[in-house]
MIZAPA-295723 format. One record per atom (N, C-alpha, C, CB): atom name; z, y, x; residue in one letter; chain. Coordinates in nm, 3 decimals. Glycine has a CB too. Example, Ala and Ser with C-alpha at 12.3 -4.5 7.8 and 13.67 -1.06 7.14 Angstrom:
- at,w,v,u,aa,ch
- N,0.780,-0.569,1.319,a,A
- CA,0.780,-0.450,1.230,a,A
- C,0.780,-0.330,1.320,a,A
- CB,0.905,-0.447,1.131,a,A
- N,0.708,-0.225,1.285,s,A
- CA,0.714,-0.106,1.367,s,A
- C,0.787,0.003,1.290,s,A
- CB,0.572,-0.060,1.408,s,A
END
This chain:
- at,w,v,u,aa,ch
- N,8.181,7.706,9.882,m,A
- CA,8.057,7.686,9.810,m,A
- C,8.079,7.579,9.703,m,A
- CB,7.942,7.647,9.906,m,A
- N,8.015,7.596,9.589,r,A
- CA,8.028,7.498,9.480,r,A
- C,7.948,7.372,9.512,r,A
- CB,7.982,7.559,9.346,r,A
- N,7.995,7.260,9.460,v,A
- CA,7.925,7.133,9.474,v,A
- C,7.891,7.084,9.334,v,A
- CB,8.012,7.027,9.552,v,A
- N,7.762,7.055,9.310,k,A
- CA,7.715,7.007,9.181,k,A
- C,7.644,6.874,9.201,k,A
- CB,7.622,7.110,9.112,k,A
- N,7.645,6.791,9.097,f,A
- CA,7.578,6.661,9.101,f,A
- C,7.454,6.665,9.012,f,A
- CB,7.673,6.549,9.057,f,A
- N,7.346,6.605,9.059,t,A
- CA,7.234,6.580,8.969,t,A
- C,7.277,6.468,8.875,t,A
- CB,7.103,6.542,9.049,t,A
- N,7.204,6.453,8.765,a,A
- CA,7.235,6.346,8.670,a,A
- C,7.228,6.210,8.738,a,A
- CB,7.139,6.349,8.549,a,A
- N,7.129,6.192,8.825,r,A
- CA,7.112,6.064,8.895,r,A
- C,7.229,6.038,8.989,r,A
- CB,6.980,6.063,8.975,r,A
- N,7.273,6.140,9.062,a,A
- CA,7.385,6.123,9.154,a,A
- C,7.514,6.093,9.077,a,A
- CB,7.404,6.249,9.240,a,A
- N,7.531,6.155,8.962,r,A
- CA,7.649,6.129,8.879,r,A
- C,7.652,5.982,8.835,r,A
- CB,7.651,6.222,8.757,r,A
- N,7.535,5.931,8.794,r,A
- CA,7.526,5.788,8.757,r,A
- C,7.554,5.699,8.877,r,A
- CB,7.386,5.756,8.700,r,A
- N,7.499,5.736,8.994,d,A
- CA,7.525,5.660,9.116,d,A
- C,7.675,5.647,9.140,d,A
- CB,7.458,5.727,9.238,d,A
- N,7.746,5.759,9.135,v,A
- CA,7.889,5.761,9.165,v,A
- C,7.968,5.679,9.062,v,A
- CB,7.941,5.906,9.168,v,A
- N,7.935,5.693,8.936,l,A
- CA,8.005,5.616,8.833,l,A
- C,7.982,5.466,8.852,l,A
- CB,7.959,5.658,8.693,l,A
- N,7.858,5.427,8.875,d,A
- CA,7.826,5.284,8.896,d,A
- C,7.894,5.230,9.020,d,A
- CB,7.674,5.265,8.906,d,A
- N,7.886,5.304,9.129,i,A
- CA,7.947,5.259,9.255,i,A
- C,8.098,5.248,9.241,i,A
- CB,7.911,5.355,9.370,i,A
- N,8.159,5.349,9.179,g,A
- CA,8.304,5.348,9.162,g,A
- C,8.353,5.227,9.084,g,A
- CB,8.349,5.474,9.093,g,A
- N,8.286,5.197,8.974,l,A
- CA,8.323,5.079,8.893,l,A
- C,8.307,4.950,8.972,l,A
- CB,8.239,5.073,8.766,l,A
- N,8.192,4.937,9.038,r,A
- CA,8.165,4.815,9.116,r,A
- C,8.263,4.804,9.233,r,A
- CB,8.019,4.815,9.168,r,A
- N,8.291,4.918,9.299,w,A
- CA,8.381,4.917,9.414,w,A
- C,8.520,4.867,9.375,w,A
- CB,8.390,5.058,9.476,w,A
- N,8.575,4.922,9.270,r,A
- CA,8.710,4.883,9.228,r,A
- C,8.718,4.736,9.189,r,A
- CB,8.757,4.970,9.112,r,A
- N,8.609,4.684,9.134,r,A
- CA,8.605,4.543,9.093,r,A
- C,8.593,4.450,9.214,r,A
- CB,8.488,4.518,8.996,r,A
- N,8.517,4.489,9.314,t,A
- CA,8.488,4.400,9.427,t,A
- C,8.574,4.424,9.551,t,A
- CB,8.344,4.415,9.465,t,A
- N,8.655,4.529,9.550,h,A
- CA,8.741,4.560,9.665,h,A
- C,8.885,4.581,9.620,h,A
- CB,8.689,4.687,9.740,h,A
- N,8.949,4.476,9.568,p,A
- CA,9.085,4.492,9.515,p,A
- C,9.188,4.534,9.619,p,A
- CB,9.129,4.363,9.451,p,A
- N,9.163,4.507,9.745,a,A
- CA,9.257,4.544,9.850,a,A
- C,9.252,4.694,9.881,a,A
- CB,9.229,4.465,9.977,a,A
- N,9.142,4.760,9.847,a,A
- CA,9.126,4.904,9.874,a,A
- C,9.049,4.970,9.760,a,A
- CB,9.054,4.927,10.011,a,A
- N,9.103,4.967,9.639,p,A
- CA,9.028,5.015,9.523,p,A
- C,8.994,5.164,9.526,p,A
- CB,9.106,4.985,9.400,p,A
- N,9.074,5.243,9.595,g,A
- CA,9.049,5.388,9.598,g,A
- C,8.972,5.437,9.718,g,A
- CB,9.177,5.459,9.592,g,A
- N,8.930,5.347,9.806,l,A
- CA,8.865,5.390,9.930,l,A
- C,8.739,5.470,9.905,l,A
- CB,8.831,5.270,10.014,l,A
- N,8.648,5.421,9.821,f,A
- CA,8.524,5.494,9.795,f,A
- C,8.553,5.632,9.736,f,A
- CB,8.432,5.414,9.701,f,A
- N,8.639,5.637,9.634,d,A
- CA,8.672,5.765,9.570,d,A
- C,8.733,5.863,9.669,d,A
- CB,8.768,5.742,9.453,d,A
- N,8.826,5.814,9.751,d,A
- CA,8.891,5.901,9.849,d,A
- C,8.792,5.953,9.952,d,A
- CB,9.004,5.826,9.919,d,A
- N,8.706,5.865,10.000,e,A
- CA,8.609,5.905,10.102,e,A
- C,8.506,6.002,10.044,e,A
- CB,8.539,5.782,10.160,e,A
- N,8.463,5.978,9.921,l,A
- CA,8.371,6.069,9.854,l,A
- C,8.435,6.207,9.835,l,A
- CB,8.326,6.012,9.718,l,A
- N,8.558,6.209,9.789,t,A
- CA,8.629,6.335,9.770,t,A
- C,8.640,6.413,9.900,t,A
- CB,8.769,6.310,9.713,t,A
- N,8.675,6.345,10.008,d,A
- CA,8.684,6.411,10.139,d,A
- C,8.549,6.471,10.180,d,A
- CB,8.733,6.312,10.246,d,A
- N,8.442,6.396,10.157,a,A
- CA,8.308,6.444,10.193,a,A
- C,8.270,6.566,10.110,a,A
- CB,8.203,6.333,10.174,a,A
- N,8.302,6.564,9.981,l,A
- CA,8.268,6.677,9.894,l,A
- C,8.346,6.803,9.933,l,A
- CB,8.296,6.642,9.748,l,A
- N,8.472,6.787,9.968,l,A
- CA,8.552,6.901,10.013,l,A
- C,8.496,6.958,10.144,l,A
- CB,8.698,6.860,10.031,l,A
- N,8.456,6.869,10.233,m,A
- CA,8.398,6.912,10.360,m,A
- C,8.269,6.989,10.336,m,A
- CB,8.372,6.793,10.452,m,A
- N,8.183,6.938,10.246,l,A
- CA,8.055,7.005,10.218,l,A
- C,8.075,7.140,10.151,l,A
- CB,7.968,6.917,10.130,l,A
- N,8.179,7.153,10.070,a,A
- CA,8.208,7.282,10.007,a,A
- C,8.239,7.387,10.113,a,A
- CB,8.326,7.268,9.909,a,A
- N,8.306,7.348,10.220,d,A
- CA,8.341,7.440,10.328,d,A
- C,8.234,7.450,10.437,d,A
- CB,8.470,7.398,10.390,d,A
- N,8.162,7.340,10.459,h,A
- CA,8.064,7.333,10.568,h,A
- C,7.935,7.268,10.517,h,A
- CB,8.121,7.253,10.689,h,A
- N,7.857,7.339,10.437,p,A
- CA,7.742,7.277,10.371,p,A
- C,7.632,7.227,10.464,p,A
- CB,7.683,7.374,10.277,p,A
- N,7.628,7.274,10.586,l,A
- CA,7.524,7.227,10.679,l,A
- C,7.575,7.118,10.772,l,A
- CB,7.472,7.344,10.761,l,A
- N,7.690,7.060,10.740,a,A
- CA,7.751,6.960,10.828,a,A
- C,7.671,6.831,10.838,a,A
- CB,7.890,6.927,10.779,a,A
- N,7.604,6.792,10.732,g,A
- CA,7.526,6.668,10.734,g,A
- C,7.399,6.683,10.816,g,A
- CB,7.491,6.625,10.593,g,A
- N,7.347,6.569,10.858,r,A
- CA,7.223,6.574,10.937,r,A
- C,7.103,6.589,10.845,r,A
- CB,7.209,6.447,11.025,r,A
- N,6.999,6.650,10.897,e,A
- CA,6.877,6.668,10.820,e,A
- C,6.805,6.535,10.799,e,A
- CB,6.783,6.768,10.889,e,A
- N,6.745,6.521,10.682,v,A
- CA,6.669,6.401,10.647,v,A
- C,6.521,6.434,10.662,v,A
- CB,6.702,6.353,10.501,v,A
- N,6.449,6.348,10.730,h,A
- CA,6.306,6.368,10.751,h,A
- C,6.229,6.258,10.681,h,A
- CB,6.271,6.371,10.902,h,A
- N,6.205,6.276,10.554,g,A
- CA,6.130,6.178,10.476,g,A
- C,6.062,6.247,10.359,g,A
- CB,6.222,6.066,10.426,g,A
- N,5.961,6.185,10.307,r,A
- CA,5.885,6.246,10.198,r,A
- C,5.967,6.259,10.071,r,A
- CB,5.761,6.165,10.169,r,A
- N,6.046,6.160,10.039,t,A
- CA,6.116,6.158,9.911,t,A
- C,6.222,6.267,9.901,t,A
- CB,6.180,6.023,9.890,t,A
- N,6.294,6.291,10.007,l,A
- CA,6.404,6.388,10.004,l,A
- C,6.380,6.503,10.102,l,A
- CB,6.535,6.320,10.036,l,A
- N,6.263,6.557,10.099,k,A
- CA,6.228,6.667,10.189,k,A
- C,6.328,6.782,10.173,k,A
- CB,6.084,6.716,10.161,k,A
- N,6.380,6.827,10.285,g,A
- CA,6.476,6.936,10.285,g,A
- C,6.619,6.894,10.255,g,A
- CB,6.435,7.037,10.187,g,A
- N,6.641,6.766,10.244,a,A
- CA,6.776,6.717,10.213,a,A
- C,6.855,6.692,10.341,a,A
- CB,6.769,6.587,10.129,a,A
- N,6.983,6.673,10.321,r,A
- CA,7.074,6.642,10.430,r,A
- C,7.151,6.515,10.393,r,A
- CB,7.172,6.761,10.460,r,A
- N,7.220,6.457,10.489,l,A
- CA,7.286,6.328,10.472,l,A
- C,7.424,6.328,10.535,l,A
- CB,7.201,6.216,10.532,l,A
- N,7.520,6.276,10.460,v,A
- CA,7.654,6.250,10.512,v,A
- C,7.680,6.101,10.494,v,A
- CB,7.764,6.337,10.438,v,A
- N,7.731,6.038,10.597,v,A
- CA,7.763,5.895,10.592,v,A
- C,7.910,5.878,10.557,v,A
- CB,7.729,5.824,10.727,v,A
- N,7.937,5.800,10.454,l,A
- CA,8.074,5.762,10.420,l,A
- C,8.103,5.635,10.499,l,A
- CB,8.094,5.740,10.262,l,A
- N,8.161,5.651,10.613,v,A
- CA,8.169,5.546,10.715,v,A
- C,8.244,5.422,10.667,v,A
- CB,8.236,5.600,10.838,v,A
- N,8.361,5.439,10.610,d,A
- CA,8.444,5.323,10.576,d,A
- C,8.387,5.244,10.457,d,A
- CB,8.585,5.368,10.544,d,A
- N,8.333,5.314,10.358,s,A
- CA,8.278,5.244,10.242,s,A
- C,8.130,5.212,10.260,s,A
- CB,8.297,5.328,10.117,s,A
- N,8.069,5.264,10.363,e,A
- CA,7.929,5.237,10.400,e,A
- C,7.829,5.283,10.294,e,A
- CB,7.911,5.089,10.425,e,A
- N,7.851,5.406,10.246,f,A
- CA,7.756,5.468,10.154,f,A
- C,7.697,5.593,10.217,f,A
- CB,7.823,5.501,10.019,f,A
- N,7.580,5.630,10.169,l,A
- CA,7.509,5.747,10.217,l,A
- C,7.506,5.851,10.105,l,A
- CB,7.364,5.711,10.263,l,A
- N,7.542,5.973,10.138,l,A
- CA,7.546,6.083,10.042,l,A
- C,7.433,6.180,10.077,l,A
- CB,7.685,6.154,10.043,l,A
- N,7.333,6.187,9.990,f,A
- CA,7.219,6.275,10.010,f,A
- C,7.240,6.403,9.930,f,A
- CB,7.085,6.206,9.970,f,A
- N,7.217,6.517,9.994,y,A
- CA,7.238,6.644,9.926,y,A
- C,7.142,6.750,9.977,y,A
- CB,7.384,6.690,9.944,y,A
- N,7.140,6.861,9.906,r,A
- CA,7.056,6.975,9.944,r,A
- C,7.137,7.101,9.921,r,A
- CB,6.920,6.977,9.863,r,A
- N,7.127,7.197,10.014,v,A
- CA,7.188,7.328,9.996,v,A
- C,7.088,7.412,9.919,v,A
- CB,7.228,7.394,10.134,v,A
- N,7.131,7.467,9.805,v,A
- CA,7.042,7.540,9.716,v,A
- C,7.070,7.690,9.728,v,A
- CB,7.059,7.493,9.570,v,A
- N,6.976,7.759,9.789,r,A
- CA,6.980,7.904,9.803,r,A
- C,7.117,7.960,9.841,r,A
- CB,6.937,7.966,9.675,r,A
- N,7.184,7.892,9.924,r,A
- CA,7.317,7.932,9.971,r,A
- C,7.415,7.958,9.859,r,A
- CB,7.305,8.055,10.057,r,A
- N,7.385,7.908,9.739,s,A
- CA,7.476,7.928,9.626,s,A
- C,7.558,7.803,9.597,s,A
- CB,7.398,7.968,9.503,s,A
- N,7.500,7.686,9.622,h,A
- CA,7.574,7.563,9.597,h,A
- C,7.512,7.446,9.671,h,A
- CB,7.580,7.535,9.446,h,A
- N,7.589,7.338,9.676,v,A
- CA,7.543,7.211,9.732,v,A
- C,7.509,7.122,9.613,v,A
- CB,7.651,7.144,9.828,v,A
- N,7.390,7.066,9.613,s,A
- CA,7.346,6.976,9.506,s,A
- C,7.345,6.833,9.560,s,A
- CB,7.205,7.017,9.451,s,A
- N,7.431,6.749,9.505,i,A
- CA,7.435,6.608,9.545,i,A
- C,7.320,6.539,9.473,i,A
- CB,7.574,6.540,9.510,i,A
- N,7.228,6.479,9.552,l,A
- CA,7.106,6.420,9.497,l,A
- C,7.121,6.271,9.465,l,A
- CB,6.993,6.439,9.594,l,A
- N,7.177,6.197,9.558,r,A
- CA,7.192,6.050,9.543,r,A
- C,7.308,6.004,9.627,r,A
- CB,7.061,5.975,9.584,r,A
- N,7.364,5.891,9.588,v,A
- CA,7.461,5.819,9.670,v,A
- C,7.411,5.676,9.673,v,A
- CB,7.610,5.829,9.612,v,A
- N,7.384,5.627,9.793,r,A
- CA,7.323,5.495,9.808,r,A
- C,7.404,5.411,9.906,r,A
- CB,7.177,5.507,9.857,r,A
- N,7.399,5.282,9.886,q,A
- CA,7.464,5.189,9.977,q,A
- C,7.391,5.192,10.111,q,A
- CB,7.466,5.045,9.919,q,A
- N,7.465,5.200,10.219,g,A
- CA,7.405,5.211,10.351,g,A
- C,7.325,5.090,10.393,g,A
- CB,7.510,5.235,10.451,g,A
- N,7.357,4.973,10.339,a,A
- CA,7.287,4.850,10.377,a,A
- C,7.151,4.837,10.307,a,A
- CB,7.373,4.729,10.344,a,A
- N,7.129,4.914,10.200,r,A
- CA,7.003,4.906,10.127,r,A
- C,6.897,4.989,10.197,r,A
- CB,7.021,4.956,9.981,r,A
- N,6.772,4.962,10.163,k,A
- CA,6.663,5.045,10.213,k,A
- C,6.691,5.187,10.164,k,A
- CB,6.522,4.994,10.164,k,A
- N,6.695,5.281,10.256,t,A
- CA,6.732,5.416,10.217,t,A
- C,6.611,5.497,10.173,t,A
- CB,6.801,5.485,10.332,t,A
- N,6.640,5.609,10.113,l,A
- CA,6.536,5.699,10.067,l,A
- C,6.466,5.770,10.183,l,A
- CB,6.595,5.801,9.972,l,A
- N,6.528,5.766,10.300,i,A
- CA,6.469,5.831,10.416,i,A
- C,6.337,5.763,10.455,i,A
- CB,6.567,5.827,10.534,i,A
- N,6.329,5.633,10.435,e,A
- CA,6.213,5.556,10.481,e,A
- C,6.094,5.566,10.386,e,A
- CB,6.252,5.411,10.497,e,A
- N,6.111,5.623,10.268,t,A
- CA,6.003,5.625,10.171,t,A
- C,5.925,5.753,10.173,t,A
- CB,6.057,5.603,10.034,t,A
END
């Protein structure tokens, strides 16, 4: 299945990647590697993430990037593709609570 990014998710990833490489010199590629692994997994197993039960992301699913501590929110669109909605830091107030 194809994986596509919303404009907001694309900005999230670019911002996080730049900040990650600057603040984690011992593991500059960790976020990118973990994100890539998650995207490959979602392409093969789009329902792998857990369902999100919140008003803001109704019908969305969530994958946790464990080592980098980010949350990947996505939605399966008509069984044609996976749409990445947001990537958020796990320590921040998440979109699930809103």
